C-alpha positions in Angstrom: -21.8 -37.6 28.0 -21.1 -33.9 28.2 -17.5 -34.5 29.1 -17.2 -36.8 26.0 -18.7 -34.1 23.7 -16.3 -31.5 25.1 -13.3 -33.7 24.6 -14.4 -34.5 21.1 -14.7 -30.8 20.3 -11.3 -30.1 21.9 -9.7 -32.9 19.9 -11.4 -31.8 16.7 -10.1 -28.3 17.3 -6.5 -29.6 17.6 -7.0 -31.4 14.3 -8.6 -28.3 12.7 -11.9 -30.1 12.2 -14.0 -28.3 14.9 -16.2 -26.8 12.2 -17.6 -30.3 11.5 -18.3 -30.9 15.2 -19.8 -27.7 16.3 -23.2 -28.4 14.8 -23.3 -31.8 16.4 -22.3 -30.3 19.8 -25.0 -27.6 19.5 -27.7 -30.3 18.7 -26.4 -32.4 21.6 -26.5 -29.4 24.1 -30.0 -28.5 23.0 -31.3 -32.0 23.8 -29.1 -32.3 26.9 -30.4 -29.1 28.4 -34.0 -30.1 27.9 -33.7 -33.5 29.5 -31.0 -32.8 32.1 -32.4 -29.5 33.4 -35.9 -30.9 33.6 -34.7 -34.0 35.6 -32.6 -31.9 37.9 -35.3 -29.4 38.5 -37.7 -32.1 39.4 -35.2 -33.7 41.8 -34.4 -30.4 43.5 -38.1 -29.7 44.1 -38.6 -33.3 45.5 -35.9 -32.7 48.1 -37.0 -29.1 48.8 -33.5 -27.8 47.7 -33.1 -24.3 49.1 -31.0 -23.0 46.2 -33.5 -24.1 43.5 -34.0 -20.6 42.2 -30.3 -20.0 41.7 -30.0 -23.3 39.8 -33.0 -22.4 37.7 -31.5 -19.0 36.9 -28.3 -20.7 35.9 -30.2 -23.0 33.6 -32.1 -20.2 32.0 -28.8 -18.3 31.4 -27.2 -21.3 29.8 -30.2 -21.8 27.5 -30.1 -18.2 26.5 -26.3 -18.4 25.8 -26.9 -21.6 23.8 -29.6 -20.0 21.7 -27.3 -17.0 21.0 -24.5 -19.4 20.1 -26.7 -21.4 17.7 -27.9 -18.1 16.1 -24.3 -17.0 15.7 -23.4 -20.4 14.3 -26.2 -20.2 11.7 -25.3 -16.7 10.6 -21.5 -16.8 10.7 -20.8 -19.7 8.4 -19.1 -21.7 11.2 -16.6 -19.0 12.2 -13.7 -19.7 14.5 -15.1 -17.3 17.0 -18.3 -19.3 17.3 -16.3 -22.5 17.8 -14.2 -20.9 20.5 -17.3 -19.5 22.2 -18.9 -23.0 22.1 -15.8 -24.5 23.6 -15.6 -21.9 26.3 -19.3 -22.2 27.2 -19.0 -26.0 27.7 -15.8 -25.7 29.7 -17.3 -22.9 31.9 -20.4 -25.1 32.5 -18.3 -28.1 33.4 -16.1 -26.2 35.8 -18.4 -23.6 37.3 -21.8 -25.2 37.3 -21.3 -28.9 37.6 -18.3 -28.9 39.9 -19.8 -26.1 42.2 -23.6 -25.8 42.0 -24.4 -29.4 41.2 -22.1 -30.6 43.9 -24.0 -28.6 46.4 -27.2 -30.5 45.5 -25.5 -33.7 46.3 -24.2 -32.4 49.6 -27.6 -31.2 50.5 -29.2 -34.5 49.7 -26.6 -36.4 51.6 -27.0 -34.3 54.7 -30.8 -34.7 54.5 -30.6 -38.4 55.2 
């Protein structure tokens, strides 16, 4: 779902319609973080994942960045900079967090069995 939203924002940006999508993306990310992070934290605790605190710190950082982005969006009148920052934040999360940190959870769980 996150990949679909990122793709939609990217396509909207190419069509110069990103301003219309950014609010939708921020709403989605707000809901996504609440549900996904809670589920992932519960899972990590259930398997005694040793890097839980690093994951939790990454989640908290993402939530802070999202709150700042939403604040900037609300005060900037949908500026291009906010749109670019939102796009970069999602891309960074996809590349750095999911492909690196989340992958380690899967590897740990697989090796546990």
